[in-house]
C-alpha positions as CSV (number, residue, x, y, z in Angstrom):
1,M,42.5,19.1,55.4
2,R,41.4,18.5,51.9
3,I,37.8,17.6,51.2
4,H,37.2,15.4,48.2
5,W,33.8,15.8,46.7
6,R,32.5,12.7,45.1
7,R,30.5,13.3,42.0
8,R,27.1,11.8,42.4
9,L,26.5,9.4,39.6
10,P,23.0,9.6,38.1
11,W,20.7,6.7,38.5
12,P,20.9,4.3,35.6
13,R,18.1,5.0,33.2
14,P,15.7,2.1,32.9
15,R,15.9,0.4,29.6
16,P,12.9,0.9,27.4
17,R,10.6,-2.0,27.3
18,R,10.2,-3.6,24.0
19,I,6.9,-3.8,22.2
20,F,6.6,-7.6,22.5
21,A,7.3,-7.5,26.2
22,Q,4.7,-4.8,26.9
23,V,2.2,-6.6,24.7
24,L,2.9,-9.9,26.5
25,T,2.4,-8.3,29.9
26,A,-0.8,-6.6,28.8
27,Q,-2.2,-9.7,27.3
28,V,-1.4,-11.9,30.4
29,T,-2.9,-9.2,32.7
30,I,-6.0,-8.9,30.6
31,T,-6.4,-12.7,30.3
32,T,-6.0,-13.2,34.1
33,G,-8.4,-10.4,34.8
34,V,-11.0,-11.8,32.4
35,M,-10.7,-15.3,34.0
36,V,-11.1,-13.8,37.5
37,L,-14.1,-11.8,36.3
38,A,-15.6,-14.8,34.6
39,M,-15.2,-17.0,37.7
40,G,-16.9,-14.3,39.8
41,L,-19.7,-13.9,37.4
42,F,-20.1,-17.7,37.3
43,L,-19.9,-18.3,41.1
44,A,-22.4,-15.6,41.9
45,P,-25.4,-17.3,40.1
46,L,-24.0,-20.7,41.1
47,G,-24.3,-19.9,44.8
48,A,-27.8,-18.5,44.3
49,E,-28.7,-21.8,42.4
50,F,-27.4,-23.9,45.3
51,D,-29.5,-21.8,47.7
52,D,-32.6,-22.2,45.6
53,Q,-32.0,-26.0,45.3
54,A,-31.6,-26.3,49.1
55,M,-34.9,-24.3,49.7
56,R,-36.7,-26.5,47.2
57,R,-35.4,-29.6,48.9
58,A,-36.6,-28.3,52.3
59,L,-40.0,-27.4,50.8
60,S,-40.3,-30.9,49.3
61,I,-39.5,-32.5,52.7
62,A,-41.9,-30.1,54.5
63,Q,-44.7,-30.9,52.0
64,T,-44.2,-34.6,52.3
65,T,-44.2,-34.4,56.1
66,A,-47.3,-32.3,56.2
67,A,-49.1,-34.7,53.9
68,D,-49.1,-37.5,56.6
69,P,-52.7,-37.5,58.0
70,D,-51.5,-39.2,61.2
71,L,-49.3,-36.2,62.0
72,A,-52.2,-33.7,62.1
73,R,-54.3,-36.1,64.2
74,E,-51.4,-36.7,66.7
75,L,-50.8,-32.9,66.9
76,V,-54.5,-32.4,67.9
77,T,-54.9,-35.3,70.3
78,T,-51.6,-35.3,72.2
79,R,-49.4,-32.9,74.1
80,P,-45.9,-31.7,73.2
81,D,-43.6,-34.3,74.5
82,P,-40.0,-35.2,73.6
83,R,-41.1,-38.9,73.6
84,G,-44.5,-38.3,71.9
85,P,-45.5,-39.6,68.5
86,V,-45.1,-36.2,66.7
87,Q,-41.4,-36.0,67.8
88,A,-40.9,-39.7,66.8
89,D,-42.4,-39.2,63.3
90,A,-40.5,-35.9,62.7
91,E,-37.1,-37.5,63.7
92,R,-37.7,-40.5,61.6
93,I,-38.3,-38.3,58.5
94,R,-35.4,-36.0,59.4
95,T,-33.0,-39.0,59.7
96,A,-34.3,-40.4,56.4
97,T,-34.0,-37.2,54.4
98,G,-30.8,-35.7,56.0
99,A,-32.5,-32.5,57.0
100,L,-31.0,-30.3,59.7
101,Y,-34.3,-30.1,61.6
102,I,-38.0,-30.8,61.2
103,V,-40.2,-28.7,63.5
104,V,-43.9,-29.3,63.9
105,M,-45.8,-26.5,65.6
106,D,-49.4,-25.8,66.6
107,M,-51.5,-22.8,65.9
108,R,-49.8,-20.9,68.8
109,G,-46.3,-21.4,67.3
110,V,-45.3,-23.9,70.0
111,R,-42.9,-26.6,68.9
112,W,-44.0,-30.2,69.1
113,S,-40.8,-31.6,67.6
114,H,-37.2,-30.4,67.4
115,T,-33.7,-31.8,66.9
116,T,-32.9,-30.4,70.4
117,T,-35.5,-31.9,72.7
118,A,-35.2,-29.1,75.1
119,E,-36.8,-26.8,72.6
120,I,-40.0,-28.9,72.5
121,G,-42.9,-27.0,74.1
122,R,-41.2,-23.6,73.5
123,H,-42.3,-20.9,71.0
124,V,-40.5,-20.9,67.7
125,S,-37.8,-18.2,67.1
126,T,-39.2,-16.8,63.9
127,D,-42.7,-15.5,63.1
128,P,-45.0,-18.3,61.8
129,S,-48.0,-16.1,61.1
130,R,-47.7,-16.3,57.3
131,T,-47.5,-20.1,57.3
132,L,-50.3,-20.5,59.8
133,A,-52.4,-18.2,57.6
134,G,-52.0,-20.8,54.8
135,Q,-48.9,-19.6,52.8
136,E,-45.8,-21.6,52.0
137,V,-42.6,-19.9,52.9
138,R,-39.0,-20.4,51.6
139,Q,-36.1,-18.4,52.9
140,I,-32.5,-18.4,54.1
141,D,-32.6,-17.5,57.7
142,T,-30.8,-17.9,61.1
143,G,-32.5,-19.8,63.9
144,T,-31.5,-21.7,67.0
145,L,-29.4,-24.1,64.9
146,G,-27.7,-21.4,62.9
147,R,-28.1,-20.3,59.4
148,S,-30.1,-22.6,57.2
149,A,-32.2,-22.9,54.1
150,R,-35.7,-23.5,55.4
151,A,-39.3,-24.0,54.2
152,K,-42.5,-23.8,56.1
153,V,-45.9,-25.3,55.0
154,P,-49.3,-25.3,56.8
155,L,-50.4,-28.6,58.4
156,R,-54.0,-29.5,57.7
157,D,-56.4,-32.2,59.2
158,D,-58.7,-34.4,57.3
159,R,-61.2,-31.6,56.8
160,G,-58.6,-29.3,55.4
161,R,-58.5,-27.0,58.4
162,I,-55.0,-25.6,59.4
163,V,-54.1,-27.1,62.7
164,G,-50.4,-26.2,62.7
165,A,-47.3,-25.9,60.5
166,V,-44.2,-27.9,59.5
167,S,-40.8,-26.2,59.2
168,V,-37.9,-28.0,57.6
169,G,-34.3,-26.7,57.5
170,I,-31.3,-27.7,55.4
171,G,-28.0,-26.9,56.9
172,Y,-26.3,-23.9,55.1
173,D,-22.9,-25.6,55.5
174,S,-24.1,-28.3,53.2
175,V,-24.9,-25.7,50.5
176,R,-21.5,-24.0,51.0
177,G,-19.9,-27.4,50.9
178,R,-21.5,-28.1,47.5
179,L,-20.2,-24.8,46.2
180,F,-16.7,-25.5,47.5
181,A,-16.8,-28.9,46.1
182,A,-17.4,-27.4,42.6
183,L,-14.6,-25.0,42.9
184,P,-11.7,-27.4,42.2
185,G,-13.2,-28.4,38.9
186,L,-13.9,-24.8,38.1
187,L,-10.4,-23.8,38.9
188,R,-9.0,-26.5,36.8
189,Y,-11.0,-25.4,33.8
190,A,-10.1,-21.7,34.5
191,G,-6.4,-22.7,34.9
192,A,-6.5,-24.5,31.6
193,A,-8.1,-21.6,29.8
194,L,-5.6,-19.2,31.4
195,A,-2.7,-21.4,30.2
196,V,-4.1,-21.4,26.7
197,G,-4.5,-17.7,26.8
198,V,-0.9,-17.2,28.1
199,L,0.5,-19.5,25.4
200,A,-1.4,-17.6,22.8
201,A,-0.2,-14.3,24.2
202,V,3.4,-15.6,24.1
203,G,3.0,-16.7,20.5
204,V,1.5,-13.4,19.4
205,S,4.3,-11.6,21.3
206,R,7.0,-13.6,19.6
207,R,5.5,-12.9,16.2
208,L,5.2,-9.3,17.1
209,R,8.8,-9.3,18.2
210,R,9.9,-10.6,14.8
211,R,7.7,-8.1,13.0
212,T,8.9,-5.1,15.1
213,H,12.6,-6.2,15.3
214,G,12.6,-5.6,19.0
215,V,11.6,-1.9,18.8
216,A,10.4,-0.2,22.0
217,F,7.2,1.7,22.2
218,A,9.1,4.9,23.0
219,D,11.1,4.6,19.8
220,I,8.0,4.3,17.5
221,S,7.3,8.0,17.5
222,A,11.0,8.9,16.8
223,L,11.2,6.3,14.0
224,L,8.0,7.6,12.4
225,A,9.4,11.2,12.5
226,E,12.7,10.1,11.1
227,R,11.0,8.1,8.4
228,E,8.9,11.1,7.3
229,A,11.9,13.4,7.3
230,M,14.0,10.9,5.3
231,L,11.3,10.1,2.8
232,H,10.4,13.7,2.2
233,G,13.9,15.0,2.3
234,I,15.7,12.6,-0.1
235,R,16.0,13.7,-3.8
236,E,14.8,10.3,-5.1
237,G,11.2,9.4,-5.7
238,V,9.9,6.6,-3.5
239,V,6.6,4.8,-4.1
240,A,5.6,2.0,-1.7
241,C,2.9,-0.5,-2.7
242,D,1.2,-3.2,-0.6
243,R,0.7,-6.9,-1.4
244,Y,-2.4,-6.1,-3.4
245,G,-0.6,-3.6,-5.6
246,R,-2.2,-0.5,-4.0
247,I,-0.1,2.6,-3.3
248,R,0.7,3.1,0.4
249,L,3.2,5.9,0.2
250,V,4.3,8.6,-2.3
251,N,7.1,10.9,-1.2
252,D,7.4,14.5,-2.4
253,E,10.0,13.8,-5.1
254,A,7.9,10.9,-6.5
255,G,4.8,13.1,-6.5
256,R,6.8,15.7,-8.5
257,L,8.3,13.3,-11.0
258,L,5.0,11.4,-11.6
259,G,2.6,14.4,-11.2
260,L,0.7,12.6,-8.4
261,D,-1.1,13.8,-5.3
262,A,0.1,11.6,-2.5
263,T,-3.2,11.9,-0.6
264,A,-5.3,11.1,-3.6
265,A,-3.1,8.3,-4.8
266,A,-3.1,6.4,-1.5
267,G,-5.1,3.2,-1.7
268,Q,-5.3,3.1,-5.5
269,T,-3.3,1.0,-7.9
270,P,-0.7,2.7,-10.3
271,A,-2.9,1.8,-13.3
272,E,-5.7,3.9,-11.7
273,V,-3.7,7.1,-11.2
274,L,-1.1,6.9,-14.0
275,P,-1.6,6.7,-17.8
276,P,-0.7,3.4,-19.5
277,G,3.0,3.0,-20.2
278,R,6.3,1.7,-19.0
279,T,6.2,3.7,-15.8
280,T,2.9,2.2,-14.8
281,D,4.2,-1.3,-15.7
282,V,7.3,-0.9,-13.6
283,L,5.3,0.3,-10.6
284,S,2.8,-2.5,-11.0
285,G,5.6,-5.1,-11.3
286,R,4.7,-6.2,-14.8
287,V,8.2,-5.3,-15.9
288,A,11.1,-6.7,-13.9
289,G,14.7,-5.7,-13.9
290,T,17.2,-3.1,-12.5
291,D,17.8,0.4,-13.6
292,L,14.8,0.4,-15.9
293,L,14.3,3.4,-18.1
294,A,10.9,5.1,-18.2
295,V,9.5,8.4,-19.5
296,S,7.0,10.3,-17.4
297,G,5.8,13.8,-18.5
298,G,8.8,14.3,-20.6
299,R,11.2,13.3,-17.9
300,V,13.6,10.4,-18.3
301,L,13.4,8.2,-15.1
302,V,15.5,5.3,-13.9
303,A,13.3,2.9,-11.8
304,N,14.2,0.1,-9.5
305,R,11.5,-2.1,-7.9
306,V,12.4,-4.1,-4.7
307,P,9.9,-6.5,-3.2
308,T,9.3,-6.5,0.6
309,R,8.7,-9.4,3.0
310,D,5.0,-8.7,3.3
311,G,4.5,-9.2,-0.5
312,G,4.5,-5.5,-1.4
313,A,7.2,-3.5,-3.1
314,V,9.1,-0.3,-3.0
315,V,10.0,1.5,-6.2
316,T,12.7,4.2,-6.3
317,L,12.8,6.7,-9.1
318,R,15.7,8.8,-10.2
319,D,15.4,11.8,-12.5
320,R,17.9,11.4,-15.3
321,T,16.5,14.0,-17.6
322,E,19.4,16.4,-17.3
323,L,22.0,13.6,-17.6
324,E,20.2,12.3,-20.7
325,L,20.2,15.7,-22.3
326,L,23.8,16.3,-21.4
327,G,24.7,12.9,-22.9
328,R,22.8,13.7,-26.1
329,E,24.5,17.1,-26.3
330,L,27.8,15.4,-25.8
331,D,27.0,13.0,-28.7
332,S,25.9,16.0,-30.8
333,T,29.1,17.8,-29.9
334,Q,31.2,14.8,-30.7
335,G,29.4,14.5,-34.1
336,L,30.0,18.2,-34.7
337,L,33.7,17.8,-33.8
338,D,34.0,14.9,-36.3
339,A,32.2,17.0,-38.9
340,L,34.5,20.0,-38.2
341,R,37.5,17.8,-38.6
342,A,36.1,16.6,-42.0
343,Q,35.4,20.2,-42.9
344,D,38.9,21.1,-41.8
345,H,40.3,18.7,-44.4
346,E,37.9,20.0,-47.0
347,H,38.8,23.6,-46.2
348,A,42.5,22.7,-46.3
349,N,42.0,21.3,-49.8
350,Q,40.2,24.5,-50.8
351,L,43.0,26.6,-49.4
352,H,45.6,24.6,-51.1
353,T,43.7,25.1,-54.4
354,L,43.4,28.8,-53.7
355,R,47.2,29.0,-52.9
356,G,48.0,27.2,-56.2
357,L,45.9,29.6,-58.2
358,L,47.6,32.6,-56.6
359,E,51.1,31.2,-57.1
360,L,50.2,30.5,-60.7
361,G,49.1,34.2,-61.0
362,R,45.6,33.3,-62.0
363,H,44.1,35.9,-59.7
364,E,40.8,36.1,-61.6
365,K,40.3,32.4,-61.3
366,A,41.1,32.6,-57.6
367,V,38.5,35.3,-57.0
368,E,35.9,33.2,-59.0
369,F,36.7,30.1,-56.9
370,V,36.3,32.1,-53.5
371,T,33.0,33.6,-54.8
372,E,31.7,30.2,-55.7
373,V,32.5,28.6,-52.4
374,A,31.1,31.5,-50.3
375,G,28.0,31.7,-52.5
376,A,27.3,28.0,-52.0
377,H,27.3,28.5,-48.2
378,R,25.0,31.5,-48.5
379,A,22.7,29.7,-50.9
380,S,22.4,26.7,-48.5
381,A,21.6,28.9,-45.5
382,E,19.1,31.1,-47.4
383,Q,17.3,28.0,-48.8
384,I,16.9,26.4,-45.4
385,A,15.9,29.7,-43.8
386,E,13.2,30.2,-46.5
387,R,11.7,26.8,-46.0
388,V,12.2,26.6,-42.2
389,P,12.5,30.1,-40.8
390,D,12.7,29.0,-37.2
391,P,16.3,29.5,-36.2
392,L,16.4,26.4,-33.8
393,L,15.0,24.0,-36.4
394,S,17.2,25.4,-39.3
395,A,20.3,25.2,-37.1
396,L,19.4,21.6,-36.2
397,L,19.1,20.7,-39.8
398,V,22.5,22.2,-40.7
399,G,24.2,20.5,-37.8
400,K,22.7,17.1,-38.5
401,A,23.7,17.5,-42.2
402,A,27.3,17.8,-41.1
403,I,27.0,14.8,-38.8
404,A,25.4,12.8,-41.6
405,A,28.1,13.7,-44.1
406,E,30.7,12.5,-41.6
407,R,29.0,9.2,-41.4
408,G,28.7,8.8,-45.1
409,V,25.0,9.6,-45.3
410,S,23.4,12.5,-47.2
411,L,20.7,14.5,-45.5
412,R,18.0,15.7,-47.9
413,V,15.3,18.3,-47.3
414,S,12.1,17.5,-49.2
415,A,10.8,19.9,-51.8
416,A,7.5,19.8,-49.9
417,T,9.1,21.3,-46.8
418,L,7.5,24.6,-45.8
419,L,7.1,25.4,-42.1
420,P,6.1,29.0,-41.2
421,D,7.8,30.9,-38.4
422,A,4.8,30.4,-36.1
423,V,6.0,27.5,-33.9
424,V,4.5,27.8,-30.4
425,D,7.3,25.9,-28.7
426,P,10.3,25.2,-30.9
427,R,11.9,23.1,-28.3
428,D,9.3,20.4,-28.6
429,L,9.8,20.2,-32.4
430,V,13.6,20.2,-31.9
431,T,13.3,17.3,-29.5
432,V,11.0,15.3,-31.9
433,L,13.0,16.1,-35.1
434,G,16.4,15.6,-33.4
435,N,15.5,12.2,-32.1
436,L,14.0,11.1,-35.4
437,L,17.1,12.2,-37.3
438,D,19.4,10.4,-34.8
439,N,17.4,7.3,-35.1
440,A,17.4,7.5,-38.9
441,L,21.1,8.1,-39.1
442,D,21.9,5.2,-36.8
443,A,19.7,2.9,-39.0
444,V,21.2,4.1,-42.3
445,A,24.8,4.1,-41.1
446,G,24.6,0.5,-39.9
447,H,23.0,-0.7,-43.1
448,R,25.2,-1.1,-46.1
449,R,23.5,0.3,-49.2
450,A,24.5,2.3,-52.2
451,D,23.7,6.1,-51.9
452,P,22.3,6.0,-48.3
453,F,20.3,9.1,-47.4
454,V,17.8,10.5,-44.9
455,E,15.1,12.8,-46.0
456,V,13.3,15.4,-43.9
457,E,9.9,16.9,-44.6
458,L,8.4,19.7,-42.4
459,R,5.1,21.2,-43.3
460,A,2.0,22.9,-41.9
461,E,-1.6,22.0,-42.1
462,G,-3.4,25.0,-40.5
463,T,-2.1,25.0,-36.9
464,T,-0.9,21.4,-37.2
465,A,2.8,20.6,-37.7
466,V,3.6,17.4,-39.6
467,L,7.2,16.1,-39.3
468,R,8.3,13.2,-41.5
469,V,11.7,11.6,-41.6
470,S,12.4,8.7,-44.1
471,D,15.6,6.7,-44.4
472,T,17.1,3.9,-46.6
473,G,17.8,1.7,-43.6
474,P,16.6,-1.9,-42.9
475,G,13.1,-0.7,-42.1
476,V,10.9,-1.7,-39.1
477,P,9.0,-5.0,-39.2
478,P,5.2,-4.6,-38.9
479,A,5.1,-6.8,-35.7
480,I,7.2,-4.3,-33.7
481,R,6.1,-1.0,-35.1
482,D,4.0,-0.2,-32.0
483,A,6.6,-1.5,-29.6
484,I,9.5,0.7,-30.7
485,F,7.9,3.8,-29.2
486,A,7.9,2.2,-25.7
487,E,10.5,3.4,-23.1
488,G,13.6,1.2,-22.9
489,W,12.9,-0.6,-26.3
490,S,15.9,-0.8,-28.5
491,T,17.5,-3.1,-31.0
492,K,21.0,-1.6,-30.4
493,R,23.5,-2.8,-27.9
494,A,24.8,0.0,-25.7
495,P,28.6,0.4,-25.9
496,S,30.6,0.2,-22.7
497,A,31.4,3.9,-22.8
498,T,27.7,4.8,-22.7
499,A,26.3,1.9,-20.8
500,L,25.3,4.1,-18.0
501,R,23.0,6.1,-20.2
502,G,21.2,3.1,-21.6
503,R,19.1,2.9,-24.8
504,G,15.5,3.1,-25.8
505,I,14.7,6.7,-24.9
506,G,14.7,8.6,-28.3
507,L,11.5,7.3,-29.8
508,A,9.8,7.5,-26.4
509,L,10.7,11.2,-26.3
510,V,9.1,11.5,-29.8
511,R,5.8,9.9,-28.8
512,R,5.3,11.8,-25.5
513,P,5.2,15.3,-27.1
514,A,2.9,13.9,-29.8
515,E,0.5,12.5,-27.1
516,R,0.7,15.8,-25.1
517,Y,-0.3,17.8,-28.2
518,G,-3.1,15.3,-28.9
519,G,-1.4,14.0,-32.0
520,M,0.3,10.8,-32.9
521,A,3.5,9.1,-34.0
522,R,3.7,6.2,-36.3
523,V,6.2,4.3,-38.5
524,T,5.5,2.8,-41.9
525,A,7.5,1.2,-44.7
526,R,9.3,3.3,-47.4
527,A,8.9,2.4,-51.0
528,G,12.1,0.9,-52.1
529,G,13.2,-0.1,-48.6
530,G,13.6,1.7,-45.3
531,A,11.3,3.3,-42.8
532,V,9.1,6.5,-42.7
533,F,8.5,8.1,-39.3
534,T,5.6,10.5,-39.2
535,V,4.7,12.7,-36.2
536,V,1.6,14.9,-36.2
537,L,1.5,17.8,-33.6
538,P,-1.9,19.6,-33.5
539,E,-1.9,23.2,-32.3
540,A,1.9,23.3,-32.6
541,L,1.6,26.5,-34.7
542,A,0.2,29.8,-33.8
543,R,-3.4,30.1,-35.0
544,E,-3.2,33.7,-36.3
545,A,0.0,33.0,-38.2
546,G,-0.7,29.4,-39.2
547,A,-0.1,28.9,-42.9
548,P,-2.2,26.5,-44.9
549,G,-0.7,23.2,-45.8
550,I,0.9,22.5,-49.1
551,P,-1.9,21.4,-51.3
552,G,-1.8,17.9,-52.8
553,T,-0.2,14.8,-51.5
554,P,2.9,15.2,-49.3
555,G,6.2,14.6,-50.9
556,I,7.0,10.9,-51.2
557,P,10.2,10.1,-49.2
558,G,13.1,9.5,-51.5
559,T,12.0,12.0,-54.2
560,P,14.6,14.5,-55.3
561,G,14.9,17.4,-52.9
562,T,17.6,19.6,-51.4
563,R,20.7,17.6,-50.7
564,L,23.1,19.0,-48.1
565,T,26.8,18.4,-47.9
566,A,28.9,18.4,-44.7
567,A,29.2,22.1,-44.9
568,G,25.5,22.6,-45.5
569,E,26.0,23.2,-49.2
570,P,23.3,22.1,-51.6
571,R,24.2,19.6,-54.3
């Protein structure tokens, strides 16, 4: 016999309740509970109010009855009798007022009138001593006719002497009836209020459902944990702002790129935590567009700002510094390759000349020719090394001279150039000078003019380095001289091959080091046409080795200086 074991299936897990459903249930429950509590708090004093009104009514009837002078005289002069005058007067008043009973008693507490005639002549069921002593009594009590709201007053004769008491009772069922009669109206109002509360709860829940996209309470913690892990784990900067422009979130990468403390920046606007510039304008929404270029702390960033439904925005930042540097190195390499090709042609011509001299047997002339060419190269290198001893800067000048020659532009080094070998951070000066030369070569190469050239002047004023690059290009109009140093500003259209890299970064990378050193960058007009870019970098030179500046007025751009050929040769 084979026994087949049936696998016990687990009970299906209950589906997590959505936020809006839980909120709706809670709101309906709270609304119902509040309405029930309100009705209880309202009915409790209402019942007490009805009791008090019944006792006041009984007191009024008792006082009116005791005020009849004939009743006191009849009580004194007659005997308790169901057909006596006291019973007749009491019943007449009871019938007229609708009271449950009116009992007239003598000083011994014996009834002279009662709704039940058999009780006449008997002692009352409750203690009448307080009333017979001259006090008025109001109370809810139980007697021979059941529970009632009653009042007792003393009965006085013509001389004011107490000769008995009058007790009047109002049926408690009538008080309860009044209370029950008020309940339907109260319940209608309570039901209307409850309906309004439920409708409001449903409306709030539906709005909450749209806002929360049907997320369950159990998922909120997981979503928050995933959100934190995602925001702090991605390699893109994320800055979230609310509808008022205040920062709500800064992830780790954004804090690194912008130099922000996420805790300190929360609740402040970008203008309050960042220096003025394009980055602040992008975060604040003053500059619109996609893949916007910005420079922050020497880093080239690509920013995209996406608005959110609540009126805020999320800005993503990508660090493109390395890509920008690689692109510029690629451009420089391409320029050097072009220059090397040009030099290859020039060297080929020189080799052909040398070969002809050797074939003609003019060996002395060949030796003289080789010595002249080699000496020219050494003279050029020595001259640049003497004026600019820093190897990075001098190498940059030689390389840019080759690129300039390939583009039909001559690169001149001003006679006023003299920069000691005391540069604190040569990379900053290479960045500034390289971008200024690139900008000048682009301006001159695109502007047709006889004998186009770019002139460089590097000099020291104590520990301050002054860099000046002038060109014979079209110049910069005064109206846009301040704007050209902004990130993303450019008059050139990016070619399709380099569209990814964008434009408008070079001069921004010139201004940022100047600002970091506490200096400045400006552009002016050159005499005879063109532009002059001047960058002042305080404390860029070592203090102990800082050489004094060249006395007198700096060299005027365009004056004769050292002119370099494609091979770095002076002309």
